[in-house]
Backbone as CSV, one residue per row, in Angstrom:
resi,resn,N_x,N_y,N_z,CA_x,CA_y,CA_z,C_x,C_y,C_z
1,MET,85.017,-40.638,-154.354,83.812,-40.124,-153.781,82.539,-39.999,-154.857
2,VAL,81.514,-40.546,-154.500,80.372,-40.656,-155.420,79.477,-39.277,-155.322
3,ASP,79.280,-38.605,-156.298,78.647,-37.363,-156.453,76.991,-37.584,-156.127
4,LEU,76.406,-37.653,-155.171,75.120,-37.822,-154.879,74.222,-36.912,-155.703
5,TYR,74.531,-35.825,-155.677,73.982,-34.932,-156.428,73.691,-35.330,-157.799
6,SER,74.754,-35.568,-158.768,74.595,-35.906,-159.980,74.036,-37.270,-160.377
7,ASP,73.997,-38.343,-159.163,73.067,-39.274,-159.541,71.804,-38.904,-159.270
8,GLN,71.609,-38.076,-158.513,70.007,-37.819,-158.071,69.359,-36.942,-159.393
9,ALA,70.429,-36.038,-160.089,70.017,-35.364,-161.505,69.953,-36.358,-162.318
10,ARG,70.725,-37.428,-162.538,70.793,-38.409,-163.703,69.067,-39.100,-163.331
11,TYR,69.065,-39.580,-162.365,67.724,-40.255,-161.716,66.543,-39.333,-162.279
12,ASN,66.518,-37.928,-161.871,65.417,-37.170,-162.262,65.016,-36.892,-163.731
13,VAL,66.374,-36.804,-164.436,66.104,-36.822,-166.087,65.639,-38.225,-166.548
14,SER,66.209,-39.146,-165.924,65.367,-40.398,-166.320,63.965,-40.774,-166.116
15,PHE,63.562,-40.193,-165.017,62.125,-40.123,-164.650,61.418,-39.208,-165.215
16,ARG,61.823,-38.155,-165.720,61.248,-37.069,-166.469,60.978,-37.485,-167.984
17,GLU,62.147,-38.288,-168.736,62.123,-39.226,-169.806,61.109,-40.204,-169.963
18,TYR,60.893,-40.704,-168.712,59.884,-41.916,-168.354,58.430,-41.624,-168.618
19,TYR,58.232,-40.309,-167.815,56.861,-39.805,-167.415,56.563,-39.215,-168.859
20,ASN,57.535,-38.571,-169.694,57.107,-37.761,-171.060,56.495,-39.007,-172.078
21,CYS,57.082,-40.367,-171.750,56.642,-41.409,-172.861,55.294,-41.854,-172.281
22,VAL,55.136,-41.585,-171.047,53.651,-42.367,-170.737,52.572,-41.164,-170.354
23,LYS,52.842,-40.036,-170.124,51.914,-39.191,-169.378,50.679,-39.126,-170.216
24,ASP,50.532,-39.172,-171.561,49.066,-39.199,-172.139,48.279,-40.192,-172.034
25,ILE,48.769,-41.691,-171.463,48.133,-42.684,-171.238,48.243,-42.961,-169.575
26,LEU,49.001,-42.472,-169.009,48.761,-42.541,-167.462,47.758,-42.121,-167.066
27,HIS,47.832,-40.796,-167.155,46.431,-40.153,-166.529,45.182,-40.475,-167.194
28,SER,44.850,-41.352,-168.177,43.556,-41.661,-168.728,42.646,-42.597,-167.871
29,ASP,41.302,-42.267,-167.997,40.337,-43.102,-167.010,40.770,-44.528,-167.083
30,GLU,41.047,-45.017,-168.165,40.849,-46.224,-168.314,42.188,-47.055,-167.565
31,VAL,43.077,-46.515,-167.886,44.716,-46.850,-167.216,44.613,-46.738,-165.487
32,GLN,43.901,-45.499,-165.018,43.761,-44.821,-163.800,42.584,-45.945,-163.085
33,ARG,41.836,-46.777,-163.766,40.671,-47.620,-163.416,41.268,-48.853,-162.794
34,LEU,42.688,-49.337,-163.182,43.217,-50.205,-162.840,43.856,-50.571,-161.486
35,ASP,43.766,-49.138,-160.612,43.812,-49.119,-159.462,42.747,-49.558,-158.406
36,SER,41.734,-50.009,-158.884,40.743,-50.599,-158.283,40.697,-52.356,-158.399
37,PHE,41.730,-52.512,-158.913,42.012,-53.983,-158.953,43.218,-54.439,-158.319
38,SER,43.225,-55.596,-157.540,44.313,-56.161,-156.725,44.948,-56.989,-157.747
39,GLN,46.589,-56.857,-157.987,47.057,-57.783,-158.891,47.647,-58.752,-158.330
40,HIS,48.515,-58.331,-157.426,49.318,-59.665,-156.647,49.622,-59.144,-155.191
41,ALA,48.928,-60.072,-154.361,48.780,-59.775,-153.182,48.284,-58.452,-152.587
42,HIS,48.989,-57.699,-152.192,48.271,-56.245,-151.723,48.926,-55.040,-152.974
43,VAL,49.347,-55.407,-154.034,49.522,-54.198,-154.866,48.629,-54.377,-155.849
44,SER,48.084,-52.983,-156.227,47.147,-52.688,-157.308,47.751,-53.050,-158.551
45,ARG,46.704,-52.994,-159.450,47.105,-53.686,-160.945,47.840,-52.457,-161.519
46,LEU,47.291,-51.094,-161.154,47.917,-49.985,-161.852,49.279,-49.532,-161.393
47,ASN,49.542,-50.066,-159.797,51.081,-50.093,-159.344,51.915,-51.070,-160.012
48,HIS,51.412,-52.385,-160.150,52.054,-53.184,-160.946,52.307,-52.567,-162.197
49,SER,51.619,-52.248,-163.054,52.053,-51.804,-164.493,52.793,-50.765,-164.374
50,ILE,53.009,-49.929,-163.494,53.895,-48.954,-163.484,55.222,-49.500,-163.171
51,SER,55.137,-50.151,-162.090,56.485,-50.863,-161.919,56.994,-51.429,-163.206
52,VAL,56.473,-52.234,-163.837,56.814,-53.009,-165.058,57.246,-52.243,-165.896
53,SER,56.373,-50.962,-166.280,56.839,-50.179,-167.708,57.990,-49.524,-167.163
54,TYR,58.132,-49.149,-165.678,59.365,-48.111,-165.530,60.405,-49.033,-165.563
55,TYR,60.766,-50.046,-164.907,61.945,-50.988,-164.574,62.215,-51.235,-166.376
56,SER,61.440,-51.721,-167.414,61.759,-52.245,-168.483,62.044,-51.006,-169.650
57,PHE,61.700,-49.537,-169.137,62.027,-48.514,-169.468,63.291,-48.145,-169.366
58,MET,63.932,-48.336,-168.249,65.499,-48.203,-167.569,66.121,-49.201,-168.367
59,LEU,65.608,-50.348,-168.444,66.384,-51.523,-169.125,66.823,-51.235,-170.478
60,CYS,65.646,-50.932,-170.970,65.981,-50.736,-172.771,66.498,-49.643,-173.094
61,LYS,66.552,-48.438,-171.948,67.329,-46.972,-172.297,68.788,-47.543,-171.628
62,LYS,69.145,-48.173,-171.150,70.297,-48.569,-170.940,70.934,-49.467,-171.871
63,LEU,70.285,-50.705,-172.464,70.387,-51.245,-173.548,70.716,-50.811,-175.203
64,GLY,69.924,-49.567,-174.881,70.050,-48.693,-176.452,68.804,-49.245,-177.333
65,LEU,67.805,-49.730,-176.703,66.652,-50.266,-176.990,65.444,-49.242,-177.156
66,ASP,64.416,-49.710,-177.598,63.229,-48.440,-177.879,62.651,-48.563,-176.402
67,ALA,63.368,-47.758,-175.852,62.676,-47.607,-173.955,61.123,-46.983,-174.244
68,ARG,61.004,-46.220,-175.378,59.403,-45.504,-175.198,58.330,-46.651,-175.471
69,ALA,58.802,-47.658,-176.293,57.826,-48.817,-176.609,57.766,-49.428,-175.184
70,ALA,59.011,-49.766,-174.672,58.876,-51.005,-173.406,58.004,-49.939,-172.632
71,ALA,58.124,-48.943,-172.269,57.535,-47.956,-171.179,56.088,-47.724,-171.549
72,ARG,55.427,-47.772,-172.533,53.963,-47.834,-172.778,53.574,-49.326,-173.175
73,GLY,54.208,-50.024,-173.622,53.926,-51.642,-174.015,53.674,-52.114,-172.092
74,GLY,54.799,-51.746,-171.587,54.638,-52.252,-170.063,53.317,-51.602,-169.200
75,LEU,53.108,-50.388,-169.592,52.109,-49.851,-168.615,50.891,-50.130,-169.085
76,LEU,50.599,-50.808,-170.755,49.337,-51.304,-170.887,49.195,-52.683,-170.903
77,HIS,50.280,-53.504,-170.429,50.368,-54.953,-170.640,49.202,-55.700,-170.013
78,ASP,48.782,-54.848,-168.695,47.745,-55.624,-168.132,46.235,-54.928,-167.905
79,LEU,45.982,-54.163,-169.165,44.974,-53.375,-169.224,43.640,-54.357,-169.508
80,PHE,43.256,-54.933,-168.441,41.882,-55.720,-168.424,41.446,-55.593,-167.094
81,PHE,39.722,-55.642,-167.267,39.083,-55.229,-166.139,37.986,-56.260,-165.517
82,TYR,39.159,-57.312,-165.377,38.163,-58.296,-164.398,38.948,-58.640,-163.265
83,ASP,38.417,-59.472,-162.028,39.565,-60.006,-161.241,39.876,-61.237,-161.695
84,TRP,41.106,-61.556,-162.055,41.743,-62.551,-162.528,41.525,-64.106,-161.806
85,ARG,41.244,-63.881,-160.493,41.112,-64.866,-159.557,39.514,-65.387,-159.670
86,ASP,38.796,-64.706,-160.123,37.249,-65.107,-160.390,37.205,-65.904,-161.928
87,LYS,35.950,-66.478,-162.100,36.183,-67.311,-163.280,35.101,-66.723,-164.159
88,VAL,35.053,-65.295,-164.269,34.243,-64.444,-165.033,34.608,-64.614,-166.415
89,GLU,36.121,-64.815,-166.578,36.602,-64.798,-168.259,36.475,-66.082,-168.752
90,MET,36.138,-66.212,-170.005,36.264,-67.652,-170.637,37.373,-67.894,-171.102
91,GLY,38.061,-68.811,-170.855,39.453,-69.312,-171.478,40.380,-69.438,-170.440
92,TRP,41.522,-69.477,-170.759,42.737,-69.435,-169.872,43.456,-67.876,-169.467
93,HIS,43.268,-67.484,-167.949,43.663,-66.490,-168.144,44.936,-65.878,-168.601
94,VAL,46.023,-66.741,-168.332,47.417,-66.554,-169.198,47.275,-66.305,-170.444
95,VAL,46.517,-66.805,-171.137,46.419,-66.644,-172.718,45.318,-65.666,-173.138
96,VAL,43.939,-65.594,-172.138,43.129,-64.614,-172.518,43.707,-63.013,-172.232
97,HIS,44.208,-62.715,-171.047,44.236,-61.430,-170.455,44.999,-60.517,-171.821
98,PRO,46.233,-61.330,-172.154,46.808,-60.467,-172.969,46.219,-59.690,-174.272
99,ILE,45.240,-60.647,-174.651,44.624,-60.259,-175.488,43.417,-59.287,-175.501
100,ARG,42.692,-59.540,-174.130,41.822,-58.407,-173.678,42.532,-57.052,-173.678
101,ALA,43.851,-57.249,-173.082,44.398,-56.021,-173.023,44.798,-55.262,-173.903
102,LEU,45.360,-56.235,-175.143,45.625,-55.444,-176.522,44.140,-54.492,-177.081
103,GLU,43.271,-55.347,-176.835,42.108,-54.721,-177.409,41.620,-53.378,-176.628
104,ASN,41.895,-53.565,-175.288,41.647,-52.523,-174.953,42.602,-51.183,-174.900
105,ALA,43.807,-51.607,-175.140,45.042,-50.385,-175.260,44.645,-49.841,-176.806
106,GLU,43.973,-50.474,-177.716,43.923,-50.283,-179.064,42.631,-49.204,-178.933
107,LYS,41.976,-49.251,-178.225,40.702,-48.436,-178.048,41.232,-46.969,-177.320
108,LEU,42.399,-47.180,-176.730,42.727,-46.048,-175.936,43.833,-45.310,-176.697
109,CYS,44.661,-45.727,-177.383,45.761,-44.933,-178.287,46.304,-45.360,-179.325
110,GLU,46.843,-44.881,-180.176,47.360,-45.533,-181.491,48.926,-46.035,-180.819
111,LEU,48.966,-47.470,-181.304,50.035,-48.563,-180.783,50.993,-48.659,-182.071
112,THR,52.318,-48.768,-182.090,53.170,-49.345,-182.619,53.134,-50.770,-182.836
113,PRO,53.574,-51.321,-183.706,53.382,-52.740,-183.938,54.351,-53.262,-182.725
114,ARG,55.645,-52.854,-182.314,56.280,-53.067,-181.032,55.259,-53.063,-179.870
115,GLU,54.778,-52.001,-179.630,53.751,-51.970,-178.602,52.454,-53.015,-178.438
116,LYS,52.191,-53.386,-179.651,51.357,-54.455,-179.821,51.795,-55.689,-179.142
117,GLU,53.045,-56.030,-179.969,53.624,-57.308,-179.484,53.797,-57.477,-178.162
118,ILE,54.648,-56.333,-177.467,54.988,-56.330,-176.132,53.592,-56.509,-175.226
119,ILE,52.547,-56.143,-175.677,51.057,-56.453,-174.859,50.735,-57.741,-174.999
120,VAL,50.478,-57.956,-176.277,50.028,-59.547,-176.710,50.982,-60.791,-176.500
121,LYS,52.377,-60.458,-176.000,53.394,-61.669,-176.264,54.121,-61.497,-174.484
122,HIS,53.569,-60.497,-173.547,54.262,-60.259,-172.406,54.127,-61.603,-171.545
123,MET,53.367,-62.356,-171.705,53.258,-63.721,-170.886,54.140,-64.805,-171.297
124,PHE,55.040,-64.364,-172.663,56.190,-65.492,-172.860,56.479,-66.184,-171.901
125,PRO,56.508,-67.744,-171.755,56.602,-68.429,-172.710,55.160,-68.991,-172.897
126,PHE,54.129,-68.649,-172.604,52.950,-69.258,-172.631,52.084,-68.942,-174.157
127,CYS,52.989,-68.068,-175.095,52.714,-67.925,-176.276,53.641,-67.830,-177.354
128,ARG,53.527,-67.535,-178.477,54.543,-67.671,-179.487,56.074,-66.782,-179.196
129,LEU,57.047,-67.062,-179.535,58.240,-66.536,-179.286,58.211,-65.066,-179.786
130,PRO,58.579,-63.919,-179.030,58.607,-62.581,-179.347,59.862,-62.252,-180.430
131,LYS,59.546,-61.568,-181.224,60.908,-61.299,-181.902,61.168,-59.781,-181.664
132,TYR,60.754,-59.039,-180.938,61.645,-57.882,-180.320,61.935,-58.070,-178.879
133,PRO,63.491,-57.504,-178.856,63.877,-57.497,-177.596,63.232,-56.674,-176.532
134,GLU,62.698,-55.774,-176.858,61.586,-55.027,-175.967,60.734,-55.825,-174.971
135,THR,60.192,-56.809,-176.060,58.860,-57.724,-175.715,59.619,-58.675,-174.351
136,HIS,60.778,-59.178,-174.650,61.385,-60.159,-173.817,61.640,-59.059,-172.411
137,ILE,62.055,-57.959,-172.652,62.046,-57.348,-171.376,61.109,-57.167,-170.690
138,VAL,60.033,-56.739,-171.331,58.867,-56.338,-170.471,58.101,-57.786,-169.811
139,SER,58.453,-58.841,-170.705,58.010,-60.277,-169.851,58.677,-60.305,-168.760
140,LEU,60.269,-60.254,-168.890,61.036,-60.760,-167.535,60.575,-59.579,-166.681
141,MET,60.594,-58.176,-166.877,60.374,-57.546,-165.694,59.003,-57.678,-165.250
142,ASP,57.747,-58.271,-166.056,56.599,-58.486,-165.317,56.666,-59.771,-164.271
143,LYS,57.512,-60.613,-164.635,57.660,-61.687,-163.637,58.720,-61.186,-162.658
144,VAL,59.425,-60.208,-162.638,60.479,-60.131,-161.702,59.591,-59.177,-160.480
145,CYS,58.880,-58.423,-161.091,57.931,-57.544,-160.388,57.032,-58.315,-159.641
146,ALA,56.430,-59.022,-160.319,55.349,-60.013,-159.605,55.826,-60.936,-158.445
147,CYS,57.244,-61.578,-158.695,57.806,-62.168,-157.622,58.166,-61.181,-156.463
148,SER,58.549,-60.157,-156.767,58.807,-59.303,-155.691,57.511,-58.792,-154.818
149,GLU,56.348,-58.449,-155.620,55.294,-58.299,-155.062,54.621,-59.305,-153.809
150,VAL,54.659,-60.373,-154.671,54.568,-61.451,-153.773,55.420,-61.953,-152.412
151,SER,56.581,-61.806,-152.949,57.525,-62.002,-151.895,57.309,-61.092,-150.570
152,GLU,57.163,-59.734,-151.060,56.958,-58.780,-150.215,55.854,-59.239,-149.213
153,PHE,54.833,-59.556,-149.649,53.452,-59.879,-149.024,53.959,-61.188,-148.137
154,ILE,54.490,-62.118,-148.462,54.809,-63.348,-147.914,55.545,-62.869,-146.662
155,ILE,56.497,-62.249,-146.890,57.832,-61.754,-145.871,56.790,-60.961,-144.788
156,THR,55.866,-60.167,-144.886,55.327,-59.115,-144.129,54.096,-60.230,-143.195
157,TYR,53.411,-61.404,-143.819,52.540,-62.015,-143.444,53.232,-63.126,-142.415
158,ALA,54.759,-63.335,-142.580,55.401,-64.145,-141.875,55.825,-63.547,-140.570
159,ARG,56.163,-62.252,-140.896,56.582,-61.212,-139.847,55.665,-61.155,-138.588
160,ARG,54.262,-60.982,-139.306,53.212,-60.396,-138.579,52.897,-62.236,-137.601
161,ARG,52.911,-62.954,-138.247,52.347,-64.318,-137.600,53.472,-64.428,-136.370
162,ARG,54.766,-64.316,-136.791,55.650,-64.531,-135.672,55.535,-63.431,-134.637
163,GLU,55.116,-62.627,-134.978,55.275,-61.243,-133.711,53.861,-61.865,-133.066
164,ARG,52.777,-62.130,-133.403,51.653,-62.723,-133.023,51.822,-63.930,-132.124
165,ALA,52.850,-64.967,-132.489,53.056,-65.867,-131.978,53.968,-65.687,-130.624
166,ARG,54.773,-64.574,-130.641,55.596,-64.219,-129.664,54.990,-63.272,-128.434
167,VAL,54.101,-62.732,-128.839,53.337,-61.994,-127.846,51.926,-63.106,-127.140
168,GLY,51.700,-64.186,-128.055,50.854,-65.120,-127.309,51.429,-66.127,-126.248
169,ALA,52.881,-66.110,-126.950,53.564,-66.947,-125.771,53.957,-66.338,-124.160
170,LYS,53.633,-65.094,-124.192,54.166,-64.320,-123.153,53.156,-64.684,-121.695
């Protein structure tokens, strides 16, 4: 039988560890400002960044990698302040936004070389090959979270359409 209490305790320890890695930047005005930007469908850029950060932290921790760098780099990977759907930013968004995010992150806090690479190369394979495994993990979690966020939106939309069609057919 699984001891649910010990699983819950383990989760809480992991969450506390994660929070201790990011709390100094998580509550900054710059990071909190991300909540006003839509990222994927109905998810704010802040919520997306927290998801990427947390899942990257957990996977890196499990693999014995630098979980702190993954958590911080993951939280800051989309630290840009424009709507990527608008053509406000010059250049190709996929290539430009990691550079903007790194510039903004460097103004916010001191970054390790690993954290810098995570931010600027999280759009792999649209950039040079990352040298740190944590960068690959954050890049992967970014794509997994984006797919999950968009899929959830599509499923919800399809259910609503089906329900409206069912009500309209009566």
